[in-house]
N, C-alpha and C positions, 0 to 999 in steps of 0.2 A: 381701481385707478388706472391699471394698464389698458383697460378697454377704452378709456377716455383718451389715453395718450396717442394712439394711432390716429383717430379722427382729428385730434388737436394738431398733430404734426402735419396732416394733410392740409388743414386750414392754414397753418403757418407757411407751408410750401406754396399754397395758393396766393397768400399775401405777398410772398417774395416774388412769385411769378408776375403778379399784378404790378409790383414795383418795377420789375424789369420791362414789362409792357408799357408802363407809364414812361420810363426813360426813352423807350423806342418811339412812343407816341409823341413825346416832346420834340424829338428829332424830326418828325414828319409834320409838326405844327398842326395837329388835329385838336384844337382847343376844346371843343365841345365834348369830345370823347374823354379827354383828360378830366374835365369837371365831373363827368358821369362816374368815372372810375374812383375819383377822390370821394365823391359823395357816397358811393357804394361802400367804400372802405370805412368811412366815418360811421355810417350806419351800423355796419357789422361790428365795429370796435366799441360802439357806444350802446348798442341794444343789449339790455340786460334780461336774464331769464328770471324765473320765479324766485331764485335764491339771491338775486341782485348781482349776479356775476356776468361779465361780458365774455365773449369767446376768447379774447386776448388774455384776460385774467385766468381763464380755465387752462389755456395753453401753458402759461407761466407756472401755475400751480402743479400741473401734470409733470412738467420738466423738473421743477424743484423737488417734488415728491420722489421722482425716480432717482435723482442724484442722492437725496437723503437716504433712501432705501439702500442704495449701493454702499454708502459709507457705513450704515448700520450693519449690513451683511459682512463687510470687511472686518469690523471690530468684533463681531460676535463669532467669527470663524476660528479655526484652530490656530491662526496666526497669533492670537493673543497668548495662548499657552506657550508657543514657541518663544515669544518675546520674554515671558517670565523666566523661562529656562535660560535664555541667553543672558539676561540680567544677573541671574544667580551665578552663572559661570563667570561672567565678566567681573563680578565683585571679588572673585577668587584669583584673578590674575594680578600678579604683583610686578609693578614697574620698578626696577632697581638700578642703581649705579648710573644715573643719568649724568652725562658730561657733555661739554661743548668742545669740539676740536676744529682745527683748521680744515677747510675743504680742499679739494684738488686745485682750485684756482683762487686767486687773491680775493675775489668778490663772493666767496662762498664760505660757509661754515657748516659743520655737521653736528647734529644733536644725536648722541649715541647712548646706548644703554642695553639693559637686559629685561626680558619679560619672563617671569616664572609662572608656570601653570600649577596653582595649588588646588585645582578642582579635580574631579574624577572623570572629566570629559576631555576628549581630543578636540582641539579648536583649530580653525584655519581662518583665512581672510581677516586677520586681525587688522583693524584700522586704528590709527593713533591720531590724537590731537596734541599739538605742541604749542605751548604758550611761552614766549620768550620775553625776558625782562632785562633791563639795563642794570648798572651797578647801584642805582638809587631805587630799584624795585619798580620802576615805571615800565608799563607795558610797551614792548617794541613791536611784537608781531604775534599773530595767531595763524597757524596754518589754515588756509582756506580749503585746500584739497587735502583730505585726510591721507596720511602716509600709510601704505600697506606694508605689513610685515610678511615676508616671503616664507612659505612652508607651513607645515602643520606642527602643532605643539601638543605633545602628549602629556598626560598627568605627571607632575613632578619634574618635567623638563624645563630648561631655560632656552631662550632664543634671543640672539642679539638683533638689534635694530639700528638703523642709521637714517636720520631724516635730514635732507639737505636744505639749507636755508640760504637764499640769495641776499647779499648785503647791498647790492647796487649794480651799476653798470661797469663793465670791464675797463672802460676808459677813465673812470674816476680815480682820483688820487688815493693812495693807500691810507692816508690819514683820515679821509672822509669815510672810507669803508670801515676802518677800525673803529670809528665813532659809532657805528651801527651794530657792532658786535654785541651779542647777548652775554650777560654774566651768569644768568641762571635760566633754566628751562624746566617747565613742568610738563610732564608727558602723561596722558591718560588714554586708556583704551575706551573707544567710543562704539565700536562695532566689532562683531565676530560671527563666525559660523560654527555651530556645534556639529561636529562630524558624527554621524550615526553609524 
């Protein structure tokens, strides 16, 4: 398939160049040349080979096949094993003592807690996802940018974390900001690096 890809890309480049020539030709008002170019392109895109495929469909198939092969290679590589190891370690990280505290400014609050490493591996680059809920249990906020925990965590160790949550604008009244405070927060580890 790769042997067909290069000629297909050359044909695609020729089609693009012809389109650019077409635009330039329009600017110079050479109507008969335009019609000849369009007719040539139509014939090339409609003419089918013995298998019933046009040059354009072959180009599309070649590009699609290359992209699919790239995805398959990525999933069958050693990355898959790495992901399984990370998942096994992630499942042994325990998030404990999650609390919500006031932030440094009136429009902020912090979700704090501890992560304990119950695995046999050293981990770093721990990323957290925080789901905040109000007193009725309704969803208020989910962190869109995962909070990173600083430092490496050895087996058996605990590491504290703090995730800052913005309640609104500094100019808003304290009552409005207080109405957006979370009552509960659920914290989960979503990503990590196993240190070798």
